N, CA, C and O atoms as CSV, one atom per row, in Angstrom:
chain,resi,resn,atom,element,x,y,z
A,1,MET,N,N,21.111,-271.055,-48.908
A,1,MET,CA,C,22.784,-272.148,-48.995
A,1,MET,C,C,22.872,-273.390,-48.120
A,1,MET,O,O,22.032,-273.737,-47.289
A,2,GLU,N,N,23.713,-273.850,-48.345
A,2,GLU,CA,C,23.999,-274.378,-46.784
A,2,GLU,C,C,24.655,-273.763,-45.691
A,2,GLU,O,O,25.250,-272.687,-45.753
A,3,LEU,N,N,24.547,-274.377,-44.826
A,3,LEU,CA,C,25.214,-273.650,-43.138
A,3,LEU,C,C,27.055,-274.137,-42.948
A,3,LEU,O,O,28.043,-273.474,-42.632
A,4,ILE,N,N,26.992,-274.625,-43.071
A,4,ILE,CA,C,28.930,-275.232,-43.108
A,4,ILE,C,C,29.817,-274.559,-44.282
A,4,ILE,O,O,30.991,-274.212,-44.154
A,5,PRO,N,N,28.945,-274.428,-45.576
A,5,PRO,CA,C,29.963,-273.699,-46.740
A,5,PRO,C,C,29.410,-272.346,-46.851
A,5,PRO,O,O,29.816,-271.615,-47.754
A,6,HIS,N,N,28.434,-271.902,-45.938
A,6,HIS,CA,C,28.309,-270.529,-45.621
A,6,HIS,C,C,29.384,-270.155,-45.046
A,6,HIS,O,O,30.309,-269.552,-45.589
A,7,LEU,N,N,29.282,-270.672,-43.327
A,7,LEU,CA,C,30.325,-270.881,-42.781
A,7,LEU,C,C,31.928,-270.516,-43.013
A,7,LEU,O,O,32.749,-269.666,-42.669
A,8,TRP,N,N,31.848,-271.522,-43.692
A,8,TRP,CA,C,33.590,-271.307,-44.594
A,8,TRP,C,C,33.728,-270.308,-44.841
A,8,TRP,O,O,34.672,-269.833,-44.212
A,9,GLU,N,N,33.224,-269.579,-45.535
A,9,GLU,CA,C,32.904,-268.656,-46.505
A,9,GLU,C,C,33.241,-267.803,-45.908
A,9,GLU,O,O,33.890,-266.993,-46.570
A,10,GLY,N,N,33.014,-267.382,-44.139
A,10,GLY,CA,C,32.883,-266.096,-44.187
A,10,GLY,C,C,34.638,-266.020,-43.054
A,10,GLY,O,O,35.197,-265.048,-42.546
A,11,VAL,N,N,35.119,-267.972,-43.050
A,11,VAL,CA,C,36.045,-267.955,-42.328
A,11,VAL,C,C,37.232,-267.211,-43.199
A,11,VAL,O,O,38.065,-266.364,-42.879
A,12,THR,N,N,36.953,-267.888,-44.428
A,12,THR,CA,C,38.043,-267.857,-45.433
A,12,THR,C,C,37.993,-266.082,-46.104
A,12,THR,O,O,38.659,-265.547,-46.990
A,13,ALA,N,N,36.864,-265.548,-45.190
A,13,ALA,CA,C,36.682,-264.578,-46.512
A,13,ALA,C,C,37.838,-263.105,-45.919
A,13,ALA,O,O,37.681,-261.966,-46.357
A,14,GLY,N,N,38.809,-263.429,-45.005
A,14,GLY,CA,C,39.296,-262.477,-43.998
A,14,GLY,C,C,39.564,-262.049,-43.023
A,14,GLY,O,O,39.261,-262.722,-42.038
A,15,PRO,N,N,40.111,-261.010,-42.857
A,15,PRO,CA,C,39.728,-259.727,-41.522
A,15,PRO,C,C,39.103,-259.374,-41.588
A,15,PRO,O,O,38.759,-258.875,-42.660
A,16,ILE,N,N,38.326,-259.305,-40.398
A,16,ILE,CA,C,37.144,-258.766,-40.306
A,16,ILE,C,C,37.251,-257.114,-38.370
A,16,ILE,O,O,38.110,-257.406,-37.539
A,17,ASP,N,N,36.783,-256.383,-38.204
A,17,ASP,CA,C,36.510,-256.005,-37.452
A,17,ASP,C,C,35.277,-256.138,-36.632
A,17,ASP,O,O,34.155,-256.097,-37.137
A,18,VAL,N,N,35.527,-256.319,-35.191
A,18,VAL,CA,C,34.496,-256.551,-34.347
A,18,VAL,C,C,34.198,-255.782,-33.005
A,18,VAL,O,O,34.984,-256.130,-32.124
A,19,THR,N,N,33.298,-254.848,-32.607
A,19,THR,CA,C,32.888,-254.026,-31.816
A,19,THR,C,C,31.706,-254.566,-31.000
A,19,THR,O,O,30.681,-254.860,-31.614
A,20,ILE,N,N,31.763,-254.730,-29.606
A,20,ILE,CA,C,30.484,-254.967,-29.011
A,20,ILE,C,C,30.593,-253.805,-27.559
A,20,ILE,O,O,31.399,-253.452,-26.698
A,21,VAL,N,N,29.177,-253.544,-28.016
A,21,VAL,CA,C,29.065,-253.014,-26.888
A,21,VAL,C,C,27.844,-253.392,-25.794
A,21,VAL,O,O,26.898,-254.174,-25.895
A,22,PHE,N,N,28.164,-252.724,-24.978
A,22,PHE,CA,C,27.369,-253.552,-23.294
A,22,PHE,C,C,26.843,-252.825,-23.240
A,22,PHE,O,O,27.606,-251.866,-23.352
A,23,HIS,N,N,25.201,-252.253,-23.042
A,23,HIS,CA,C,24.408,-251.467,-22.729
A,23,HIS,C,C,24.142,-251.360,-21.276
A,23,HIS,O,O,24.037,-252.440,-20.695
A,24,PRO,N,N,24.018,-250.349,-20.610
A,24,PRO,CA,C,23.543,-250.298,-19.022
A,24,PRO,C,C,22.056,-251.994,-19.180
A,24,PRO,O,O,21.533,-252.362,-20.232
A,25,PRO,N,N,21.866,-252.471,-18.076
A,25,PRO,CA,C,20.626,-253.817,-17.908
A,25,PRO,C,C,19.666,-252.676,-17.791
A,25,PRO,O,O,19.671,-251.516,-17.379
A,26,MET,N,N,19.022,-253.340,-18.219
A,26,MET,CA,C,17.229,-252.425,-18.386
A,26,MET,C,C,16.488,-254.307,-17.429
A,26,MET,O,O,16.708,-255.494,-17.668
A,27,THR,N,N,15.779,-253.708,-16.573
A,27,THR,CA,C,14.400,-254.446,-15.978
A,27,THR,C,C,13.123,-254.048,-16.342
A,27,THR,O,O,12.828,-252.853,-16.347
A,28,VAL,N,N,12.244,-255.011,-16.683
A,28,VAL,CA,C,10.817,-255.126,-17.097
A,28,VAL,C,C,10.200,-253.778,-15.937
A,28,VAL,O,O,9.481,-252.839,-16.279
A,29,ASP,N,N,10.697,-254.027,-14.634
A,29,ASP,CA,C,9.830,-252.992,-13.595
A,29,ASP,C,C,10.293,-251.579,-14.099
A,29,ASP,O,O,9.419,-250.739,-14.314
A,30,ALA,N,N,11.734,-251.237,-14.318
A,30,ALA,CA,C,11.999,-250.030,-14.191
A,30,ALA,C,C,11.399,-249.317,-15.840
A,30,ALA,O,O,11.372,-248.117,-16.112
A,31,MET,N,N,11.019,-250.327,-16.639
A,31,MET,CA,C,10.666,-249.705,-18.421
A,31,MET,C,C,9.445,-250.200,-18.294
A,31,MET,O,O,8.938,-250.352,-19.406
A,32,GLY,N,N,8.698,-250.543,-17.358
A,32,GLY,CA,C,7.112,-250.155,-17.576
A,32,GLY,C,C,6.480,-251.624,-18.240
A,32,GLY,O,O,5.263,-251.804,-18.201
A,33,GLY,N,N,7.072,-252.293,-18.636
A,33,GLY,CA,C,7.128,-253.442,-19.139
A,33,GLY,C,C,7.480,-253.845,-19.985
A,33,GLY,O,O,8.235,-253.140,-20.656
A,34,ARG,N,N,7.011,-255.798,-20.668
A,34,ARG,CA,C,7.905,-256.008,-21.306
A,34,ARG,C,C,7.877,-255.256,-22.892
A,34,ARG,O,O,8.877,-255.419,-23.591
A,35,LYS,N,N,6.840,-254.520,-23.383
A,35,LYS,CA,C,6.745,-254.305,-24.204
A,35,LYS,C,C,7.382,-253.106,-24.743
A,35,LYS,O,O,7.608,-252.951,-25.943
A,36,PRO,N,N,7.718,-252.109,-23.663
A,36,PRO,CA,C,8.501,-250.734,-23.715
A,36,PRO,C,C,10.042,-251.470,-23.447
A,36,PRO,O,O,11.125,-251.047,-23.850
A,37,LEU,N,N,9.816,-252.520,-22.758
A,37,LEU,CA,C,11.536,-252.794,-22.400
A,37,LEU,C,C,11.945,-253.515,-23.771
A,37,LEU,O,O,13.089,-253.295,-24.171
A,38,ALA,N,N,11.201,-254.273,-24.455
A,38,ALA,CA,C,11.356,-255.179,-26.168
A,38,ALA,C,C,11.763,-253.701,-27.300
A,38,ALA,O,O,12.594,-253.663,-28.208
A,39,ALA,N,N,10.873,-252.662,-26.835
A,39,ALA,CA,C,10.562,-251.441,-27.956
A,39,ALA,C,C,12.558,-250.570,-27.793
A,39,ALA,O,O,13.269,-250.233,-28.740
A,40,ARG,N,N,12.897,-250.463,-26.261
A,40,ARG,CA,C,13.723,-250.206,-26.120
A,40,ARG,C,C,14.865,-250.387,-26.417
A,40,ARG,O,O,15.688,-249.539,-26.761
A,41,ALA,N,N,15.022,-251.705,-26.284
A,41,ALA,CA,C,16.633,-252.676,-26.986
A,41,ALA,C,C,16.211,-252.601,-28.116
A,41,ALA,O,O,17.290,-252.617,-28.709
A,42,GLU,N,N,15.403,-252.524,-28.952
A,42,GLU,CA,C,15.201,-252.864,-30.161
A,42,GLU,C,C,15.873,-251.739,-31.109
A,42,GLU,O,O,16.438,-251.779,-32.202
A,43,SER,N,N,15.462,-250.432,-29.929
A,43,SER,CA,C,15.819,-248.975,-30.493
A,43,SER,C,C,17.584,-249.192,-30.601
A,43,SER,O,O,18.374,-249.144,-31.544
A,44,LEU,N,N,17.722,-249.445,-29.169
A,44,LEU,CA,C,19.240,-249.613,-28.774
A,44,LEU,C,C,20.456,-250.093,-29.865
A,44,LEU,O,O,21.458,-249.541,-30.319
A,45,VAL,N,N,19.787,-251.483,-30.044
A,45,VAL,CA,C,20.295,-252.195,-31.484
A,45,VAL,C,C,20.322,-251.701,-32.696
A,45,VAL,O,O,21.056,-251.887,-33.667
A,46,ARG,N,N,19.232,-250.914,-32.451
A,46,ARG,CA,C,19.203,-250.078,-34.399
A,46,ARG,C,C,20.040,-248.839,-34.608
A,46,ARG,O,O,20.498,-248.456,-35.685
A,47,GLU,N,N,20.174,-248.277,-33.445
A,47,GLU,CA,C,21.049,-247.160,-33.512
A,47,GLU,C,C,22.280,-247.715,-33.466
A,47,GLU,O,O,23.181,-246.947,-33.804
A,48,GLY,N,N,22.729,-249.245,-33.029
A,48,GLY,CA,C,24.036,-249.199,-32.739
A,48,GLY,C,C,24.107,-249.932,-34.108
A,48,GLY,O,O,25.270,-249.988,-34.508
A,49,GLN,N,N,23.373,-250.403,-34.788
A,49,GLN,CA,C,23.764,-250.935,-36.150
A,49,GLN,C,C,23.924,-249.589,-37.502
A,49,GLN,O,O,24.546,-249.644,-38.563
A,50,ALA,N,N,23.257,-248.687,-37.033
A,50,ALA,CA,C,23.725,-247.294,-37.968
A,50,ALA,C,C,24.964,-246.464,-37.368
A,50,ALA,O,O,25.617,-245.862,-38.220
A,51,ARG,N,N,25.359,-246.346,-36.135
A,51,ARG,CA,C,26.135,-246.311,-36.154
A,51,ARG,C,C,27.582,-246.737,-36.573
A,51,ARG,O,O,28.466,-245.902,-36.770
A,52,ALA,N,N,27.825,-248.469,-36.732
A,52,ALA,CA,C,28.582,-249.389,-36.992
A,52,ALA,C,C,28.557,-248.915,-38.325
A,52,ALA,O,O,29.471,-248.186,-38.710
A,53,LEU,N,N,27.589,-249.247,-39.114
A,53,LEU,CA,C,27.827,-248.726,-40.552
A,53,LEU,C,C,28.471,-247.629,-41.167
A,53,LEU,O,O,29.043,-247.655,-42.256
A,54,ALA,N,N,28.293,-246.259,-40.089
A,54,ALA,CA,C,28.412,-245.117,-40.491
A,54,ALA,C,C,29.891,-244.887,-40.443
A,54,ALA,O,O,30.538,-244.130,-41.166
A,55,GLY,N,N,30.437,-245.861,-39.228
A,55,GLY,CA,C,32.112,-245.834,-38.907
A,55,GLY,C,C,32.243,-244.673,-37.853
A,55,GLY,O,O,33.153,-243.845,-37.802
A,56,THR,N,N,31.043,-244.790,-36.940
A,56,THR,CA,C,30.800,-243.584,-35.611
A,56,THR,C,C,30.815,-244.881,-35.002
A,56,THR,O,O,30.519,-246.024,-35.349
A,57,GLU,N,N,31.454,-244.068,-33.525
A,57,GLU,CA,C,31.220,-244.731,-31.988
A,57,GLU,C,C,30.706,-243.892,-31.299
A,57,GLU,O,O,31.215,-242.804,-31.568
A,58,PRO,N,N,29.470,-243.759,-30.049
A,58,PRO,CA,C,29.308,-243.270,-29.527
A,58,PRO,C,C,30.068,-242.692,-28.531
A,58,PRO,O,O,31.175,-243.231,-28.540
A,59,ALA,N,N,29.980,-241.783,-27.615
A,59,ALA,CA,C,30.525,-241.541,-26.652
A,59,ALA,C,C,29.859,-242.239,-25.137
A,59,ALA,O,O,28.719,-242.577,-24.821
A,60,THR,N,N,31.453,-242.259,-24.267
A,60,THR,CA,C,30.658,-242.893,-23.692
A,60,THR,C,C,29.828,-242.512,-22.547
A,60,THR,O,O,29.744,-243.361,-21.660
A,61,SER,N,N,29.012,-241.083,-22.335
A,61,SER,CA,C,28.382,-240.424,-21.827
A,61,SER,C,C,26.885,-240.778,-22.687
A,61,SER,O,O,25.875,-240.677,-21.990
A,62,GLU,N,N,26.657,-241.229,-24.314
A,62,GLU,CA,C,25.623,-241.368,-24.595
A,62,GLU,C,C,25.673,-242.718,-23.811
A,62,GLU,O,O,24.765,-242.729,-22.979
A,63,LEU,N,N,26.391,-243.815,-23.790
A,63,LEU,CA,C,25.942,-245.455,-23.521
A,63,LEU,C,C,25.636,-245.139,-22.065
A,63,LEU,O,O,24.726,-245.845,-21.630
A,64,ALA,N,N,26.140,-244.281,-21.195
A,64,ALA,CA,C,25.805,-244.310,-19.699
A,64,ALA,C,C,23.905,-243.914,-19.966
A,64,ALA,O,O,23.011,-244.761,-19.975
A,65,SER,N,N,23.780,-242.829,-20.103
A,65,SER,CA,C,22.920,-241.978,-20.325
A,65,SER,C,C,21.672,-243.237,-21.296
A,65,SER,O,O,20.493,-243.125,-20.962
A,66,ALA,N,N,22.004,-244.326,-22.405
A,66,ALA,CA,C,21.353,-244.865,-22.969
A,66,ALA,C,C,20.412,-245.180,-22.700
A,66,ALA,O,O,19.682,-245.046,-23.682
A,67,ILE,N,N,19.560,-245.814,-21.365
A,67,ILE,CA,C,18.261,-245.845,-21.176
A,67,ILE,C,C,17.579,-245.059,-20.233
A,67,ILE,O,O,16.793,-245.578,-19.441
A,68,ALA,N,N,17.790,-243.957,-20.246
A,68,ALA,CA,C,17.076,-242.836,-19.241
A,68,ALA,C,C,16.333,-242.446,-20.420
A,68,ALA,O,O,15.508,-241.534,-20.356
């Protein structure tokens, strides 16, 4: 599928709900390297995707401790 028709289909499909979650910042030093940082970031994104698909929202305390 070409990009413009694909985007137009999304725009004309009707209303959508969007939730944006900002996780606490992480640093390479705090996570012990690039690979652990990438793994943790991927884990957070996957957890958020699963929650979005399930229709649940994380508690504020869960977000605050997400990188602990």
